[in-house]
N, C-alpha and C positions, 0 to 999 in steps of 0.2 A: 109077682116079681117084686121084692125090695129094691128100691132105688135112694141111696144116698144122696140128699139135697144139702147144698153149701148155702149158708145164708150170707149174702152180700152185702157189708154194712153201708150204708149210704152217709155221706158227706153232713156235716153240720150246715145247716142253713145260714145265709147271710145274717140275717137277724140272731141268732144264736151266737154265732162268732162275735159280732161287734157288743152284744150284751156282755160276753166274757171281757172283751175290750175296755167296756165302760165300767165294768167293776174293778178290775185290776187297774184301772189309770185312778179312778177315785181313792182306792186305797193308797197310791202314789201321792197324789193330792193330799190325804193327811199325813203321810209323811213328811212331805215338803213344807206343811204348814208349820209342823212342830220346829223342822229346824230352823226357819226364822222367825221363830216367836221371840227369842233371847233380845235382838236390836233394838224392837220398839220398846223394850221394859228397862233398857240398860239406865236410863235415867231413875226411875223409881227404885231400882236394885240399890243406886248409891245412895238415895234420900231417905229411902225406908227401910233399907237392911245395911246400911253401911259398907255395903260393896266396895272395893276398888276396882279400878279400872282393869287391873291384872285380873280379879275375880272374874269379873265380866268375859275376859278373853280366854280362861280356863273354861269356863263353861260353854261356852261357843267351840271352842279348840279341842276339848275333851273327846269330842264326836268322833275326831280323827283319829285317836291314838287306837282304839281297838281294832279300827280298818287297817292300820300297819298288818295285823297278823290277819285278820280275817279276809283279807283279799288272797291269801296265799292258802286258806282251807274253806271258804266259802263253797266252790265248787264241789270239792269233796263230798261236803255235808249234801248238797244238792245231788248228787249222784248219790249217795247212801241212803238217802232216805224219799227221795223224789222232790220232784217241781212243787205239787199240790202242797205236800205237808211241810217242806222248808219255808215255803211263802208263808204260809200261815204260821208257823213257827218264829219266822223272825219279824213279822208283823205284831205278833203278841207281845214280843222284845219292845218292839216300838212303843206299845201301848202302855206296858207296865212302865216302860223308864218315862214316859210323860207323867205318869201317875205319882212317881217317886218324886220328881222335881216339881211338882205342885203341892203337895201334900205337905212342907216344911219348910220354915225359914232358914233352918242351917246350912250353912254353904256345904259343908261335906256332903249332906244327904242330897242336896240338888245337883252336885259332880255325878254322884253314884246315880243319879236317876239320868243324866244325860248320857253316862258311861253307857249305860245299858242301853238306851236310846239308839246311840252311835254304832253299839254291836248288834244290834239288827237292822238299822237302817239300810245298810251299803250293803248288806247282803239281800234285804230284800228286794231291791232294786236290781240286781243280778238274776234271783229267781224269776221276778217279775217280766223280764227282759227275754228268759228261758220261756217262760208261757207263750209271750207274743210271738216267739220264732216258732212255736207248736202249732200254735191256731192260725198262722198266717203265712201266706208263702207268695212267690212273685211278685208282682207290683204293687199288690196290696201291704205287702210286708213294710216298705217304707213310710207308706201311709200311716200305718197301724204306729208305729213306732214314732212318728211326729205327731201324732195326735195324742199316745200316750205322752209324750213328754209335754207338750203344750197344756192339758189338763194338770198334769203334775205340778208346771211351774205356776200354775194359777193359784195354786196353795201358797205358794212362796207369795205371790203379789197379795194375795188377801191377807197373808200374814203380816208383811210390813204396811198394808193400809189398815189393818184394826184398829190403830188410834182414831182413825176417822168412821168408819162404820159401825165399831165398837167402842166409844170413845167413854160409854158410862162405864165400862167395865174397868178404866184405869184410873180409877181411884186408888186402888193399891193394888202390888205387885201380883195378887194371888188370882184376881178376876180373868187377867188374860191368859193365864196359865190354865185356868180351868177349862178354857177354850180349846187348850192344847189335848187335853185328855178328852173331850168330845170329839176331837180331831182324828185321834188314837181308836177311841171306840167305832167310830164310823170307819176307819180302814180295817179294823177287825170284822165288822160285819161284813163287810163289801167282800174279803177274803173269805169268810165262812161261805156265803152264797156260791161265790166261785168256786170252792173246793166241792160244794154240792153238785153244782151244775157240771162240773169238769168229770165228775166221779159217774155222774149219770151219763154223759157224753162218751167215756171210755168203753161202758158198754153197750150204746148202741149207736156210736158210729164211728166212720173211719177216719182217725187220727195219727197224725205222724208221730212216730214213737220218740220218746225222747232220749235225745242221743247224749253221750258222755259228754261233761263239760270240758272245755280247753285248760287242763290241768297247769300249773304250776311246777316247770321241771326244775327240781332245786339243784340237781347237777349245773345246769346253766347259771343258775344264778351263784353257784361259788366257785365260778371258773376264774381264777387270777393269774395275771400275768407275775412269774414266778419272780423276777427282778424287781417288780416293784412291790411285792408283797413282803420282800424281805425289806427292802427300803423302809416301807410304812410300819412294818413289825417293830423296826427301832425308834422310828421317829415319832410315833403317835403315843407310846407310853412315855417317850420323854416329855412331850408336849404335857400330857395331863400330871405328871409330877410337878413339871415348872407352874402348871398352870393352878395347880393344888397348894402350892407354896407363895403365890402370889397374893399380898393384901391389898385389897381396895380400899385405899386410906381414906378416901372420902364417902365411902359407901358403910352403912351399917353391916351387921351379919347376915341378915335374910337380902339384903341386896346382893351381896356379896356370892351367896348361894346360886341366886337366881341367875347371876351371869354367868358362874360357873357350867349351871344346866343348860344354857343358852349355846356356850361353847362346846360343850358336849355335842349338842346337837348338830351345831355348823360342821365340826371336824367329823362327826361320824358321815356326814353327807358327803362330805369331800372325800373321807376315805372310800367311800362306796363308790363313787363316781371315777376317783384315781384308778382303780383295780379291776372292775369288772371289764372281762375281754370276750365275753360270750357274744355280745352284740356289735354292731357295725356305729361309726363313729357317729353317722348322723341318728340313730336310734337314741344316742347319750345326748346329742345337742337337743334334740326334741323332747328328753325328758328333764334336763335342766332349764330349758324354758317353760315347760309344763309347773315344774314347781314354782320358779319366779313369777309366772303370770298369775297364778293361783293364787300364789301370797300376796298379789299386789291388790285383788279383788276381794276373797273372801273376808280376811282379818278387817279390812276398810268398813265391809258390810256390817260386821259385828259394831263399830262405833260409829256409824254413819249417821245415825238419827241423833244421837247424844250430842256428835259432831256438829249437825247442823242446827241443835237445839244452842248450844254454848258458843258457837262461832259466828252463827249467822242469824240468831234471835230467832229463830223459825219456831212453831210449834211443833209437838210430836206428829201431829197430823201431817203437815207440811213435810215434816222430815221423812215421815213413813212413805209417802208421796213422791217424793225426790229418790229416795233408796229403792224403789221400786220399778224404777224406770230401767234398770239393768236388767231384772226379770220379763218386764212387759218388751224390751228390745230384743233378747233372746228367743222370745216366742217367736215373734214374727221375721228376725232375721236371719238365726240359725240356718233354717233349712235354706235360705235363700244362696246363701254363703256358701253352703256346702253344693248347692247346684254350680254355681261360679267355680268353684274349685275344680270340679269335676271337668268343666268343658274347657276352663285356659289353662289349666295347671297352675303354675308359679305359685305352688304353695309356700314354698320359703319365705319369697316376697310377699305373699299376704299375711305371713306370719309378722314380717318384718312391719310390715303397716299397723297392725293390729297393735303389737308392743308399743311402738313410736306413738301411738295416740294416746295412752295411759301416761306417758312421761308428763307432759303438762299438766294433765286434770287437777292431780292432788296441790298442786304448787298454786295454780290458779283459785282453787277453792280456799286455801292455805291463807294465802295471802289477800283473799277478796278482790280479786280482780275482775271487774265487773263487764264480761264480752258483750251482756245483753245492749247496755248503755252505746257500746262501741258500735254496734252493730245496729241501732237506731230502733231497737226494741223497746216494748213500754215496759215496766217494773215486772208485771206479773201477768199469768195467765192463770185464769180459772177454769177450773175443770168440776164436772159434778158427774159422778159416774154411782148408780143407786144411792147410797147414803154418805158416798164419799165426796167431800166438798170441800176444796183448798184452793187457794192462791199460791202458786208456785213461782216463785221468782226466776225468771231467765238466767240471771247471773248463776244460777246452781242448773236448772235445766239444760243449758248449753254443755258444761263439762258432763254432767251424768250421762247426757244424750251420748258425747262422744265415747265415753268409757262403757254405755250400753253397746254400741258399735263392735268396739273392740272387743267387749265381753261376748260377743255373737261371734266376731269374726274367726280370732283364733281358735276357740274349741273347735269351729266347724271345720277348721282344715287340720288341726295338730292331730286330733284322734283317729283319723282315717289315715292320717299320714303313715301311722305307726305300721299300717297293713301292707305298705309298700315296702318298708326300709328292714322288715322284720322277714324271715321263713316262715312260713305257714305253720310249721311243725315247732315252733318256737313263739307263736304268737301268744298264746295263754300266757306265758312265761314273761313276755315281752309286757302287755298290759297288766298285768299283776303286780310285775316289779315298777313301772311307773307309776300306778295309783299306790303302791306302799309308799314309794319316795315323795309322792304328791302330800299326802296324810302326814307324814314326818314332816315336811314343810309347813302343811297346814296348822298343824298342831302346835309346832313353834313359834312360828308368826302372830298366831292369836296372843299367844304368852307374852311375846317379845314386846308387840305394840301396846297391850294393857300396862306392861311393866316400864314402858318408856315413857306413857301419858302420865302415869304416877308418879314417875321421877320427874319428869317437868313440870307436875302439879297442874296438866290440863284440866278447866274447870269454865264454868260461865265468867269468873271473875278473873279468869287467866287462861284467854283463848289463844296466845301465844303457843300455848304448852303443848298445843296439838301439831305443830310444825315441826320438829323433829321425826314425829311418825310419818308425817304425808311426806318428808323427806324419805322416808325409807322405803316407802310404797313407789315413789318417782324413781328410786334407785332400781326397786326391783323390774320397773318397766324397761328400764336401761338396760338391765342384765338381759333381759327377755329378748330385745333387741340384738346384743349383740349374739348371744347364742343363734337366733333366726337367720344373722349374718353368716355365722360358720356356717351353718346347716347349708345355706346356699352355694357358699365358696365349695363346701364338700360334695355337693349334688352336682356341681358344673363341672367336675374333676372326674378321672379316671373310675370313682367310687359312685357313680352316680346309680340311682334306684328307680328315675324315672319320675321322681317325685313332683319335675316341674312340666312335665307332658299331662294333657287333657285330653279331653275328646276330640277337640279341634286339631291338635297335632296328629293325632293317631290316625283320623281319616286323611290328613293329608300326605303319610307315609305307606 
C-alpha cells in the first residue's frame, strides 16, 4: 500500500537568520559610506579640481534627484522581479555609481556617477527592509531593524572620520573615492552571498512569503480641490511669466538662471502643498516638517567639514570627527526616543522640541559663540578610537551634540506618526509622497546652499561668507517649529488621530 508523505520544511536556525541580517547590513554599510564620502573631500575638490561650492552641493544633492521618481516605482520593481534580484540589482547600481564618480576629474562624469549611485541606493534600502521583514518576526523584528540601521550608520561614521584613519589617502581627491569603490564592491559581494543563501533557504526552509509592496496610489496623489486648482492654474503660469521677464541686475546670466531654477523648485513645492486634498492636515504638517528639517541637516553636513576648516580653522580630521557626532547620536538615541514617544505620546510636542534645538546651533557656530568657556569646560576633548585621534573643541562639540539630539528625536517620532494620521490603505502612497517631497527639498537645498556660499565668497579668507547659509538653516529650524506647532494645534481639536497618546494614556483609559 502506497502512502504519500508530505515533507515539512523546518524554519531556518537563528544563526542562519542573523547571518542573513549581517550580510545585508554590511551591504547597507557600504551604501552609507559612499553617500557620506563627499563631505570630507570638499576642500580638496575646491583646491585640486577648482570646484565651486555649488558644484559640491550638486554632487551631494543629485543623489536625491532620481529618488523623486524611484519612490514611486521602487516597490513595483521589487514586486516584479523579487526581493533577492532587486536588492542585488540596486546594489550593483550603487557599485557602478561609485566607480564612475572615482574614475574622472570631469565634473559632469562625477555627477553622472552620483546620479547612478542615487538611483540604486534608496531603492536598495527599500529592498533590504523587505528582506528583514521576510526573515524576522515578532519581538526580533524591531531588534533586527535597529541592528541593521546601526551597522549602516557605522558606514557614515567611518566615512566622515576617514580623514583620520585614512589620512594618507587625502593627498589627492582620488584616494578617498577609491575607498568608496571598495565599499561598493564589498556591498555587492555581501549581496551575492545573501542571494545564494536566500535561494538555498527558499528550497530547504519554511520562510515567510514575499508580500506585495505597499504601492503608490496615483489617484490619491492627484486629487485636488477643484477651486484651488483653478486658482493655481491661473496664478502659477502668471508667476513664471513674470519670473522669466525679471532681470536680476546685480547678477550675471548664470546666477540669474540658478535663481530661476530655485524659484521653480519653491513654487512647485508650494503648488503641491496647497492643492493635495487626499490626506489630512496633520499629514501635510508632518510632510512640511520633514522637508524643512532634513533640509536643515543634510545640506549642512555636505559642507560641514569645509565649514569647520574655513571658519574655525580646524583640521580635516577634526572636522570629520565633529560632523560624525550627528551619526553617532542617531545610532544611540533614535531607538530610545522612539520608545519614549511610544510610552508618553506627545509626538508633536517632541517634534517641536527637536525643531527648536536646531534653530540656535547654526548661528552659535557661525558667530563663533563659545559655549564651552561659558560652561567652564576646557578648550578641547581628546579622543582616540582605533586610528582616529583628534582634539575636538568644546565650542563645536556642544552645538553639534545638540544638533545630534535633534537629528535623533525628530525622525524617531516623525516617521511612525505618519502611520497614525493616514489610513492603512493609503500608507504606501503617503510615505512615497512624503519621501518624494523630501528628496525635492534635499536636491534643491544642497544647490541653494552651495550657490549662496559661492555668491557670498565663503572661504578661509572670508569666513563671514558662510553666515547667510547658516541663517537659512536656522530659518528651516524655525519653519520646522512652526509646522510642529500647527500639527499640535490640529491634533488637539476634533481632527485628532491619537498622535498625542502613548501607552501610558492607553493603560489609564
